[in-house]
C-alpha positions as CSV (number, residue, x, y, z in Angstrom):
1,M,-40.0,-46.6,-13.9
2,K,-41.3,-44.2,-16.6
3,Y,-44.9,-44.3,-17.8
4,K,-46.3,-43.0,-21.1
5,V,-48.7,-40.2,-20.6
6,T,-50.8,-37.9,-22.8
7,N,-50.8,-34.1,-22.4
8,F,-51.7,-31.0,-24.4
9,K,-49.0,-29.0,-26.2
10,S,-49.9,-25.9,-24.3
11,P,-52.6,-24.4,-22.0
12,E,-53.9,-22.4,-25.0
13,V,-54.3,-25.6,-27.1
14,A,-56.0,-27.3,-24.2
15,L,-58.5,-24.5,-23.7
16,K,-59.4,-24.5,-27.4
17,Q,-59.9,-28.3,-27.3
18,L,-62.1,-28.0,-24.2
19,E,-64.3,-25.2,-25.7
20,P,-67.1,-27.4,-27.1
21,F,-67.5,-29.2,-23.8
22,V,-67.7,-26.0,-21.8
23,R,-70.2,-24.5,-24.2
24,D,-72.3,-27.7,-24.1
25,G,-72.5,-28.1,-20.3
26,R,-74.3,-31.4,-20.7
27,H,-71.1,-33.1,-21.8
28,L,-69.4,-32.1,-18.5
29,Y,-72.2,-34.2,-16.8
30,T,-72.7,-37.1,-19.1
31,G,-69.9,-37.2,-21.7
32,K,-68.1,-40.4,-22.2
33,P,-64.4,-40.7,-21.1
34,F,-61.7,-40.0,-23.7
35,D,-59.7,-43.1,-24.5
36,R,-56.8,-41.1,-25.9
37,F,-56.5,-39.1,-22.6
38,G,-56.5,-42.0,-20.2
39,N,-60.3,-42.2,-19.9
40,L,-60.6,-38.8,-18.3
41,R,-63.9,-37.1,-18.6
42,S,-64.3,-33.6,-20.0
43,R,-65.1,-32.1,-16.5
44,E,-61.9,-33.7,-15.2
45,L,-59.8,-32.2,-18.0
46,L,-61.5,-28.8,-17.4
47,A,-61.0,-28.9,-13.7
48,N,-57.3,-29.8,-14.0
49,W,-56.9,-27.0,-16.6
50,L,-58.4,-24.5,-14.1
51,V,-56.2,-25.6,-11.3
52,C,-53.1,-25.3,-13.5
53,A,-54.3,-21.8,-14.7
54,V,-54.2,-20.7,-11.1
55,L,-50.9,-22.3,-10.3
56,N,-49.4,-20.6,-13.4
57,A,-50.8,-17.2,-12.7
58,D,-47.9,-14.6,-12.6
59,R,-45.5,-17.3,-13.9
60,P,-44.6,-16.4,-17.5
61,S,-43.1,-19.8,-18.1
62,K,-46.3,-21.6,-17.2
63,P,-44.5,-24.5,-15.6
64,F,-47.7,-26.3,-14.5
65,T,-49.5,-28.6,-16.9
66,F,-51.6,-31.8,-16.6
67,T,-51.4,-35.2,-18.1
68,S,-53.3,-38.4,-18.2
69,D,-52.6,-40.9,-15.4
70,P,-51.4,-44.4,-16.5
71,Q,-52.4,-45.7,-13.0
72,D,-56.1,-45.0,-13.6
73,G,-56.3,-41.7,-11.6
74,D,-58.1,-38.6,-12.8
75,G,-55.0,-36.9,-14.3
76,I,-51.7,-35.6,-13.0
77,I,-50.8,-32.0,-12.2
78,Y,-47.2,-31.8,-13.3
79,D,-44.6,-29.1,-12.5
80,R,-42.2,-29.1,-15.5
81,G,-39.8,-26.9,-13.5
82,S,-39.2,-29.4,-10.7
83,G,-40.2,-32.6,-12.5
84,I,-42.7,-33.4,-9.7
85,G,-46.3,-34.6,-10.4
86,W,-49.3,-34.9,-8.2
87,P,-52.0,-37.4,-9.1
88,T,-55.5,-36.1,-8.8
89,E,-58.8,-37.7,-7.7
90,H,-62.0,-35.9,-8.6
91,V,-65.5,-35.9,-7.1
92,M,-68.5,-34.0,-8.5
93,V,-71.2,-32.2,-6.4
94,P,-74.1,-32.3,-8.9
95,K,-77.1,-30.1,-9.1
96,A,-79.0,-30.5,-5.8
97,A,-81.9,-32.9,-6.0
98,L,-85.5,-31.7,-5.4
99,G,-86.0,-31.8,-1.6
100,E,-82.3,-31.7,-0.8
101,R,-82.0,-30.4,2.8
102,R,-78.2,-30.1,3.1
103,D,-76.7,-26.7,2.3
104,I,-73.8,-26.2,-0.1
105,T,-71.3,-26.4,2.7
106,A,-72.5,-29.8,3.8
107,L,-72.6,-31.1,0.2
108,I,-68.9,-30.2,-0.3
109,V,-67.9,-31.5,3.1
110,D,-69.8,-34.8,2.5
111,A,-68.2,-35.2,-0.9
112,V,-64.7,-34.8,0.5
113,A,-65.5,-37.1,3.5
114,A,-66.7,-39.8,1.1
115,K,-63.4,-39.7,-0.8
116,Q,-61.4,-39.7,2.4
117,A,-63.3,-42.7,3.7
118,K,-61.6,-44.8,1.0
119,G,-58.5,-44.7,3.3
120,E,-55.1,-43.2,3.8
121,A,-53.4,-45.3,1.2
122,Y,-56.0,-44.1,-1.4
123,A,-55.6,-40.4,-0.5
124,R,-52.0,-40.0,0.4
125,G,-50.0,-37.9,-2.1
126,R,-53.0,-37.1,-4.2
127,V,-54.8,-33.8,-4.8
128,L,-58.6,-33.9,-4.5
129,V,-60.5,-31.7,-6.9
130,V,-64.2,-31.1,-6.3
131,F,-66.3,-30.1,-9.3
132,L,-69.1,-28.0,-7.9
133,D,-72.4,-27.6,-9.7
134,A,-74.9,-27.8,-6.8
135,G,-76.7,-24.6,-7.8
136,L,-77.5,-23.5,-4.3
137,G,-76.0,-20.0,-4.5
138,E,-73.1,-18.4,-2.6
139,W,-70.8,-20.4,-0.4
140,F,-68.0,-19.5,2.0
141,P,-64.7,-21.3,1.5
142,N,-63.2,-20.5,4.9
143,R,-66.4,-22.0,6.5
144,V,-66.1,-25.1,4.3
145,A,-62.4,-25.5,5.0
146,R,-63.0,-25.4,8.8
147,R,-65.6,-28.1,8.6
148,L,-63.6,-30.5,6.5
149,P,-62.7,-33.8,8.1
150,R,-59.0,-34.6,8.6
151,V,-57.8,-35.6,5.2
152,D,-54.7,-37.4,3.8
153,F,-54.9,-35.7,0.5
154,K,-52.1,-33.3,-0.4
155,G,-54.7,-30.6,-1.0
156,V,-58.4,-30.1,-1.7
157,W,-59.5,-27.7,-4.5
158,V,-63.0,-26.7,-5.4
159,V,-63.8,-25.5,-9.0
160,G,-67.1,-24.4,-10.4
161,L,-68.8,-22.1,-12.9
162,H,-69.3,-18.6,-11.4
163,G,-71.3,-17.3,-14.3
164,V,-71.5,-16.4,-18.0
165,V,-71.3,-12.7,-19.0
166,T,-71.6,-11.9,-22.7
167,E,-70.3,-15.3,-23.6
168,Q,-67.3,-14.9,-21.2
169,Y,-67.1,-17.9,-18.9
170,E,-66.2,-17.2,-15.3
171,Y,-65.0,-20.0,-13.1
172,G,-64.2,-19.9,-9.4
173,V,-61.2,-21.9,-8.2
174,T,-60.6,-22.3,-4.5
175,H,-57.9,-24.0,-2.5
176,L,-59.3,-25.1,0.8
177,D,-56.1,-24.3,2.7
178,L,-56.2,-22.1,5.8
179,S,-52.5,-22.1,6.4
180,S,-52.3,-18.4,5.5
181,G,-55.4,-17.5,7.4
182,S,-57.9,-17.7,4.6
183,A,-58.6,-20.1,1.7
184,P,-57.1,-18.7,-1.5
185,I,-59.9,-17.8,-4.0
186,C,-59.4,-17.0,-7.7
187,L,-61.8,-16.1,-10.5
188,I,-60.8,-17.2,-14.0
189,R,-62.3,-15.3,-16.9
190,I,-62.2,-17.1,-20.2
191,S,-62.8,-15.1,-23.3
192,S,-65.7,-15.7,-25.6
193,K,-63.4,-17.0,-28.3
194,F,-61.6,-19.4,-25.9
195,D,-58.3,-18.0,-26.9
196,A,-57.3,-16.1,-23.7
197,W,-58.0,-16.0,-20.0
198,K,-57.3,-13.9,-16.9
199,V,-56.8,-15.0,-13.4
200,E,-58.0,-12.6,-10.6
201,R,-57.1,-13.3,-7.0
202,R,-60.1,-12.6,-4.8
203,Q,-58.7,-13.7,-1.4
């Protein structure tokens, strides 16, 4: 059975459309879902774009894109080359509340555990994307990956703002996968005009 989905014409078009929401960080927190994009929120659209940017790095054809999810998920990462799609589920780690005693590692692990607690049927075949904005400083992906509970998700990714330098937005994108020894870490630098980006592999 085929479903009707919504997607951007290209990653360049998607980035330009996301520009106002990135510049106005409040929208990433409180902005209403977009009806025309399957009720996804701006932070979910941005996070899916960031994951696709990493997956497309060094691939001139840019086969990975993302679409709305007609089954009420948080978007689908779609490989146009293979025709395979992976539904995503998102969870946000918001700015730490005053008096928060957990460190950033515990906050990420707890967020993943809460999603996994919904059960195998909920998680199986899906990609979990953690939007990190705890504001507690540096964290260590390998350490977080080792502390994760057993999950049924196909993969767990963490994305978050790394910093802003002369209006250039820098986002960290991490795949919490230790199969190669260390969790892959990338830094994505988005130009001040939101018309270009670079992906730098850090680990």
